[in-house]
N, C-alpha and C positions, 0 to 999 in steps of 0.2 A: 872308390867310396872312402870318405874320412874315416880314420880310425875310431873315432868316438861313436859314430853311427853303427860301424861294424861291431863294436863292443856291445852296444845297447842291443843289437839284433840277437846276439849270442846270448845275452843275459835273458831276454824275452823267450828264445827257443828254450833255454833251460828251465825256465820258469814253467812253461806249458809242459814239459816233460814230467813234471812232478804230478800233473794231473792226467797222466796216460791212462788211469784207471777209470775215467769218465769219457762218455762219447764226445765226440768233437762238438756236435751241436750243443751239448750242455755247457762246455767250456765257452764257446762262443756266446751262448746266452747269458752266462755269468759275468762275462766280459762287458758285454753292452749294458747288462743290468748296473754294474759298477759305475761305468762312465756316465750313464744315464742319470743314475742318482748323485754322482759328482756334479754333473751339470745343473741338476735342480738345486743342489745346495748351493753351488756357485752363483746361481740366479738370485737366490734368496740374499745372500750376502752382498752382491753387487747391487741389487735393488734397494736394499736397506741403506747402503752408502750413498747411492744416488739420491734417495729420499732426504738424507741428511744434508748433503750437498746443496739441494735446491730449496730447502726448508725456508731460508730467508730471501731467496730470489723472488722474482716477479711471478705473477700467475702463469704466464706463458710456459716457463720452464717446469714449474710444477704440473702443469697440465700435460706438457710432452712426456714427462716421466711417468704420469698415471696412465695415459694412452699407450705408452710403450712397454707396459708391463708384460702383457701376454705376448707380444711380438719378441721382445727380447728373451723370454723364456723359450720360446720356439727356436731362436737362433742359437742359444746356448746349447740346447738339447741336440739340435742338428750337428753342431760341432763336436759334442760329446760322442754321438753315435758314430761321427767320422773317424775320430781318434780310436774308438773301440774296435771298429772294423779294421782299421789298419794294423793294430797290434795284436788282434786275435789271431788264432791258428786257422783262419779261414783260408780256402784256396784262393790263390791269386786272381782268377778270372772272375768269380762271383764278387770277390771283394772289390775289385776295379769297378764293377758295373754299379754296385751299391754307392761307391764314393760319387760316381758320375750322377746318379740320382740325387745324392745329398747336396752336391754343389748345385744342382738345378733347383732344389727346394731351398737352398740358402739364398740364391740370388732373388727368387720369388719373395722370400721372407724379408729381404732386404727393400724390395720395392713396397711391400706391405707397410714396413716401418716408415718409409718416406711418406706414404700415403697418409699415415696418421698424423705425421708431423705437419703436413700440409692442411689436414682437417682442423688441427689445433690452432694453427696459424690464423685460419679462417674465422673460427669462433672468436678468438681473441680480437681480431681486427673489427668484426661486425659488433662487438660488445660496446664499442665506442659511439654507436649510432643507434637512435631510437626511432623506429619507423612508425610507432603508435602515436606520435605526436601530430598535431594539426599541420604544422609547417614542416613537413618531412622530406622536402626535395633533396637536401644534401645525404640524408640517410637513404633514400631510394637510390640515389646516384651510386654510393659506394656499394650498396647491397647488390645492385645489377652488376656492376663491374666485378665484384668479388666472386659472386656465384657462377658467372659465366666463365671467368678465367680460372677458377677452381675445377670446373668440370672439364675444360680444355687441357689443363694441366694434368688431370687425372687420366684423360685419355692418353695424352702423349707419355705419361709415366707408365701406363700399362704396356703400350707398344714397346718402350724402350726396355723395360723389364723382362717381357716375354722375349724379345730378340736376344738379349744378353743372356737369358736363361737357356734358350735353345743353342746358343753358341758354344756353351759348356759341354754339349753331348755331340760326339763326333758324327753320329749319323744324321743329325739335325742342325749342324753348323751352318750349312748353306741357306737353310730356311731362315735363321736367325740373322744372317747376313742380308738376305733379301728383305726382310721385314725392316731392318734398320736403314739400309741404303736404298730401298725401293727400286733395286736393280734385278735383272734377270726375269724369266718368265713368270715367277711367282709374284714378284713385285708389280709387274705390268697387270697381271690379272686381278690382283688384290687392289690395284690402284683404279681399274676400271669398275670393279664391283663396288667399291667404296666411294666412287665418285659423288653421290648424293650426300653421304655423310661428311666427306671432306668438304663439299661446298658449303654445307651448313656450319661445320666448324669454323671455317674462314669467315662466314657471315656472322657467327658468334663473337669472334675476335673483333670484328669491325663494329658490331653493336656495343661491345663493352667499351671500345675506345671513344666512339662518337656518340653513343647513346641516343638513337632516335626514340627508343623506348626504355622505360625502366619498370621495376617491380612496382605495382599499384598505380601505374599510370592509368588515366581514363583515356580510352581509344575508341574510334569507330572503324571497325574492319568488317568487310563484306556487308556493309549496311547494318551492322549490329553494334550497339553500345555497350561496353563493358570495361573491366578493369584487368590489367596484366596481373595474373596470379602467379604465374611460374615462368622462369626462363631457364631451360635446360641447355645442353650442348648442341641439341639438334632442332628443338621445337619450342614453341611458346603456347602457354596455355592462357586463353582470355576468358574471365568469368563474366558471362553476360548478365544483363540487369535481372533477368529472371532465372538466374542460378544455372542455367545451361553453361557448358564449357565448350569453347571453340578452340581447337588444337591446329596451330599454323606452324610450318617450317620457318626457321630462322631466315631463310633466303626471302621469304615472303616480304619482310620488313625492310629488305634493302632494294627490292625490285618493283614493289607495288606501292602506289600511293595510298596513304591512310591519314586519319585525323589523330592526332595527339592532343587532347584538352589540357594536358598538364605538363607540357614540355618544359616551360621556364618556371611557371607556377601554377598553383592549383585555381586561382581566381578566374571566374568566367562571368560573362554578360548573359543573362537570360532574356529571352524575348517572348512575348505574348501578343497575338494579333486578334483585333476585334473588328467586327463589321458593323458600322452605325449608319443611322439615316442621314441625309443631307441636312436636316434641320437639328442635328445633335448638337448641344452647347459644348464645344470641345474644351473651352476653358473650365467649365463646371467638372467635365470628366477628368481633365488633368489634375485639378485639385483634389478630386477623390482618389485618384491613382496615387498621387504624391502622399496622402494621408495613410493610404493602405500600405505603401512601401515603408514608410517611416516606422509605422506601428509593427512591422513584421520582424520577428527574431531571426529571420534567414538574410535579411539585407545586411551588406557589410559597411554601408554608410557612404558609398562611393557614388556610383552611376545611378541615376534615375531620370528617364527621358520618355516623354509621350509626344508622338508626332504622327501626323497624317501622311502616310506614304503612298497612298494610291487613291485614285477616284474611278469607280466603275459605273456602269450605265444604271446602277440601282442604289449603290451604297458606298460610303468612305471606308478605307482601310486604316485603321489606327494601330500603330505599333507601339508597344510598350516595352522599354528596356530597364533592366536593374540587375546590379552586380551582386555576386555572392562569393563565399570563400572558397567553394570547390563545386564540382559538377553536380554532385548529389543534392547539395543545399539550393544550387541554382534551379534544379528541377522542381523541388518543393516550392521555391519562391514563385516560379512561373504558374504552377497550379494554383497557388494561393491568390495571385493576382487575377486570374481568370474568374475563379470563384467570387471573390468579394466584389470585383468591378461589375460583373453581370448581375450580382444581387442588388448593387447600387442602381444599375439602370432598371431593374425590374421595379424596384421599391420607390425610388426617388427621382428617377429621370427617364420616364417611359417614353418621351419624345426622341430619345436617342435609339430606341429599338428600330430596327430596320421595317420599312413599310412599303407596300405596293400602292401605286397611284393609277386611278382610273379616270379619264376624261371622256364626256360625251358632249355632242354639239348642243348649242344653245336652243331651248325650246322643246327638245325631246324628253320623253319621260326618263326618269332615272331607272336604273335597274333596282330589282329587289335587294335591298340592303339588309343586313342582319340587324335585329333590334338592338337597341342600347343596353348595355350591361353595366351600368354604372357611370361614374364620373367621367370615364375614358370615352365612352360611347363607341362610335364606329372606329375612331383611331385605335382604341384599345383592341378591337376586334380584328386589327390589320387592315381597316379600310381608310383611305384618305378622303376628304370632303372637298370637293372642288369649290372654288370660290363663286362660280356662277349658279350654284344651286343653293336656294334659301333654306335656312334652317327650319325644319318642320315644327 
């Protein structure tokens, strides 16, 4: 042993002999109190110095210092208690056990400090993007990547921190090695037990890099339409249109087909279908449709198309297409087109309404038809008049 340490030990022993009139536990408590108080005072001074150093720095470093205040206090107090236990007249065996526990807690506190730095970096990075804007594709992209990678990094940080902390205790060192290296029986059992979690973590990393979904994306999953509300390290929460929540594992979005309505941008083309009579004036309906779309505040000024897309044995199928800036507005635009175009056919173009036609042989008596009810007559009541029957 170096002579300096030997002389220091002798001086400490001589110092404790001056307090031989006190019980040993009281001396130990007094020593710990002194060092804890010194650690608390050291923390005050160190924190004041750090605040002064980062006063003129960017927001990131100021935020790191503020978030690390409690964590640094814990670290300094742990160090103070460790020094106090070392120099106190405590028996060697309990003193060594306490120091092992303190080292274990010190490693955990370091991991806690690193987690706080990670959270602060995440906050500062996301402050550059505003997801509340109308065109928030870039913001949603960075928010999704950052949130997923933050959660994955925290899981890895917890595993590494706990593994290193366990390695500081002799009785649990093999557990720490198994946790870090995934080796041995403990590592195999843990790997099998955590297989679903690890699968979703890998899927989370893949989603963060390739981004098939992002926060606030409009998606259709399991036949339900909704928006991606939250992406964690293991599952995704989709807020359904009626405010229900659907919780799906991350691996679902890697292995199962789904619809993403906002993959590249939020604009969508909404469709509305109508069924009209063969004699419906399509040009007149098209003009009415175009007037409705142009007057709508939901239309984005791009697409407006009306076409006959099918002919059945009774009616024509007419499809109306109009574009909108996002899925929610497109839904409102489709509803508006249906309501107003149906009102136009009811009030101004009744010949477009579907009708049933009945024919009977020449010379036979016509069936009992309902009486006329105004200008529309039998056609308005849903009856067609065959050309072979003279008007009464």
